[in-house]
Rosetta silent file (secondary structure, phi, psi, omega in degrees, C-alpha in Angstrom):
SEQUENCE: XXXXXXXXXXXXXXXXXXXXXXXXXXXXXXXXXXXXXXXXXXXXXXXXXXXXXXXXXXXXXXXXXXXXXXXXXXXXXXXXXXXXXXXXXXXXXXXXXXXXXX
SCORE:     score description
SCORE:     0.000 S_00000001
   1 L     0.000  137.763  179.280  105.162  -60.522   52.933 S_00000001
   2 L   -83.327  -32.417 -174.608  105.298  -63.903   51.201 S_00000001
   3 L  -109.567  118.511 -176.727  104.843  -66.112   54.290 S_00000001
   4 H   -68.534  -19.332  171.230  101.733  -65.299   56.282 S_00000001
   5 H   -69.637   -8.713  179.436  103.244  -66.570   59.390 S_00000001
   6 H   -99.667    5.727 -179.953  105.689  -63.625   59.315 S_00000001
   7 L   -76.178  144.465  174.324  102.916  -60.940   59.456 S_00000001
   8 E  -158.661  159.694 -176.708  102.828  -58.707   62.483 S_00000001
   9 E  -137.211  144.523  168.132  101.295  -55.467   63.478 S_00000001
  10 E   -99.041  123.437  174.540  102.215  -52.871   66.086 S_00000001
  11 E   -90.925  121.717 -169.932   99.340  -51.721   68.036 S_00000001
  12 E  -128.519  147.594  163.654   99.881  -48.006   68.669 S_00000001
  13 E  -117.780  103.644 -164.189   98.289  -45.080   70.207 S_00000001
  14 L    62.281 -123.245 -176.664   99.948  -42.181   68.561 S_00000001
  15 L  -101.672   -0.981 -175.549  103.584  -42.861   68.767 S_00000001
  16 E   -89.174  126.224  177.324  103.191  -45.027   71.981 S_00000001
  17 E   -84.527  121.935 -178.292  103.509  -48.801   71.446 S_00000001
  18 E   -94.325  -32.130  173.996  100.910  -50.656   73.156 S_00000001
  19 E   175.147  179.713 -175.926  102.013  -54.110   71.855 S_00000001
  20 E  -125.434  131.852  178.381  102.873  -56.253   68.927 S_00000001
  21 E  -104.106  117.121  174.748  100.546  -58.843   67.259 S_00000001
  22 E  -109.914  117.646 -176.043  102.267  -61.696   65.404 S_00000001
  23 E   -54.637  135.716  170.689   99.973  -63.619   63.098 S_00000001
  24 E  -120.703  -38.137  179.215   99.500  -67.245   63.879 S_00000001
  25 E  -162.345  169.671  176.904   96.264  -68.348   62.024 S_00000001
  26 E  -120.375  129.284  173.310   93.110  -67.288   60.325 S_00000001
  27 E  -121.347  101.768 -173.755   89.672  -68.222   61.622 S_00000001
  28 L    56.786 -117.121 -174.246   87.025  -66.993   59.286 S_00000001
  29 L   -96.331   -4.942 -178.325   87.181  -63.193   59.443 S_00000001
  30 E   -97.467  135.962  174.481   89.462  -63.182   62.543 S_00000001
  31 E  -100.662  117.030  176.761   93.278  -63.158   62.586 S_00000001
  32 E   -86.121  135.791 -171.305   94.555  -65.066   65.543 S_00000001
  33 E  -140.103  154.201  163.084   97.906  -63.725   66.904 S_00000001
  34 E   -80.724  132.225 -178.112  100.468  -63.880   69.719 S_00000001
  35 E   -98.631  130.791  177.709  100.350  -60.719   71.715 S_00000001
  36 E  -116.073   94.248 -169.710  103.618  -59.162   72.865 S_00000001
  37 E   -60.339  148.810  178.798  102.839  -56.244   75.309 S_00000001
  38 L  -112.497 -175.830 -172.045  104.685  -52.874   74.839 S_00000001
  39 L   -63.795  -18.823 -179.442  105.474  -50.130   77.196 S_00000001
  40 L   -91.208   -8.594 -174.239  101.845  -48.706   76.890 S_00000001
  41 H   -54.765  -43.211 -171.674   99.981  -51.946   77.675 S_00000001
  42 H   -62.614  -36.596  177.327   99.446  -51.371   81.476 S_00000001
  43 H   -73.268  -20.494 -173.599   97.263  -48.256   80.585 S_00000001
  44 H  -102.480  -24.187 -175.861   95.161  -49.978   77.929 S_00000001
  45 H   -51.261  -36.196  178.466   94.881  -53.427   79.603 S_00000001
  46 H   -63.127  -31.678  179.110   91.805  -52.409   81.725 S_00000001
  47 H   -61.504  -51.414 -179.248   89.920  -51.485   78.542 S_00000001
  48 H   -70.948  -38.166  175.942   90.436  -55.008   77.004 S_00000001
  49 H   -64.412  -33.839  174.336   89.721  -56.681   80.265 S_00000001
  50 H   -68.217  -44.060 -178.305   86.272  -54.897   80.551 S_00000001
  51 H   -60.733  -53.090 -175.116   85.512  -55.956   77.017 S_00000001
  52 H   -55.201  -47.914 -173.898   86.510  -59.573   77.634 S_00000001
  53 H   -61.496  -43.911  178.971   84.577  -59.835   80.999 S_00000001
  54 H   -60.885  -47.302  174.986   81.379  -58.394   79.414 S_00000001
  55 H   -62.082  -33.217 -175.715   81.398  -60.632   76.472 S_00000001
  56 H   -73.010  -37.869 -179.569   82.175  -63.707   78.678 S_00000001
  57 L   -89.217    8.169  175.407   79.213  -62.835   80.980 S_00000001
  58 L    78.210    8.597 -176.356   76.833  -62.296   78.093 S_00000001
  59 L   -90.061   89.586 -171.624   76.218  -58.532   78.929 S_00000001
  60 H   -61.113  -48.338 -174.322   76.069  -57.338   75.226 S_00000001
  61 H   -54.379  -52.554 -174.615   75.313  -53.616   76.117 S_00000001
  62 H   -63.234  -31.564 -173.857   78.470  -53.527   78.516 S_00000001
  63 H   -81.966  -34.096  173.677   80.547  -55.399   75.896 S_00000001
  64 H   -67.798  -37.194 -178.869   79.535  -53.058   72.970 S_00000001
  65 H   -71.727  -30.772  171.037   80.298  -50.069   75.214 S_00000001
  66 H   -67.027  -35.964  173.972   83.687  -51.532   76.165 S_00000001
  67 H   -68.950  -35.568  178.198   84.507  -52.076   72.505 S_00000001
  68 H   -66.675  -38.467  179.153   83.389  -48.553   71.773 S_00000001
  69 H   -66.838  -33.150  174.706   85.855  -47.343   74.536 S_00000001
  70 H   -64.927  -46.806 -176.090   88.698  -49.334   72.903 S_00000001
  71 H   -64.433  -40.079 -173.858   87.867  -47.670   69.561 S_00000001
  72 L   -67.888  -15.886 -179.305   87.624  -44.306   71.228 S_00000001
  73 L   -82.650    6.761  174.027   91.156  -44.643   72.539 S_00000001
  74 L    62.774   38.706  179.886   92.510  -43.928   69.054 S_00000001
  75 E   -81.470  153.356  178.906   94.397  -47.093   68.486 S_00000001
  76 E  -136.546  146.554  172.365   95.962  -48.167   65.149 S_00000001
  77 E  -102.684  105.655 -177.048   97.346  -51.469   63.931 S_00000001
  78 E   -94.333  107.623 -179.915  100.545  -50.630   61.920 S_00000001
  79 E   -65.047  139.107  179.357  101.678  -53.554   59.619 S_00000001
  80 L   -64.973  -12.603 -178.582  105.304  -54.343   59.813 S_00000001
  81 L   -83.128   -3.849  176.359  105.341  -54.537   56.039 S_00000001
  82 L    84.776    9.007  179.284  104.896  -50.680   55.895 S_00000001
  83 L   -76.541  171.126 -177.235  101.416  -50.857   54.364 S_00000001
  84 L   -48.974  140.338  177.489   98.670  -48.480   55.532 S_00000001
  85 L   -68.499  146.264  177.587   97.674  -48.545   59.230 S_00000001
  86 E   -96.753  119.312 -178.830   94.365  -50.175   60.142 S_00000001
  87 L  -112.266  -15.282  173.569   92.224  -47.782   62.254 S_00000001
  88 L  -107.651   97.238 -173.451   88.873  -49.595   61.985 S_00000001
  89 L  -151.458  158.888  168.578   88.954  -52.959   63.811 S_00000001
  90 E  -108.180  136.708 -175.847   87.681  -55.232   66.508 S_00000001
  91 E  -137.041  129.838  171.000   90.471  -56.452   68.753 S_00000001
  92 E  -116.302  138.046  172.860   90.343  -58.994   71.650 S_00000001
  93 E  -131.622  132.723  172.816   93.441  -59.508   73.945 S_00000001
  94 E  -141.664  107.077  179.043   93.660  -62.137   76.635 S_00000001
  95 L    63.704 -124.687  174.067   97.055  -62.677   78.131 S_00000001
  96 L   -97.645   22.003  175.040   99.398  -63.429   75.253 S_00000001
  97 E  -114.949  142.192 -177.368   96.686  -64.147   72.789 S_00000001
  98 E  -142.890  150.498  171.597   95.030  -61.694   70.507 S_00000001
  99 E  -146.868  146.124  179.803   92.592  -61.812   67.718 S_00000001
 100 E  -146.008  159.644  172.182   91.386  -58.985   65.475 S_00000001
 101 E  -139.846  147.082  173.079   89.109  -58.343   62.373 S_00000001
 102 L  -135.831    0.000    0.000   88.820  -55.372   60.061 S_00000001
């Protein structure tokens, strides 16, 4: 994709669409995105809420455990441009905002 603002990724668990991340800006190693929930979001939302709450409270052990639970869910970011899926990443979702790094 020539224009970085047009980048997007589908967050999937197998064939199930959890949501879509639309690139907005880059902050060092993190890609900041707009998050559009998909049909599978309701099932995944509690995992991301636990991670966010743990990081905000400063409970590093709980935050790492929550991030590991997100990773164990078998999620993948599939780029809209058809390039290879990203399976190793950190992802934060808060409402309609998301950020990830890989």
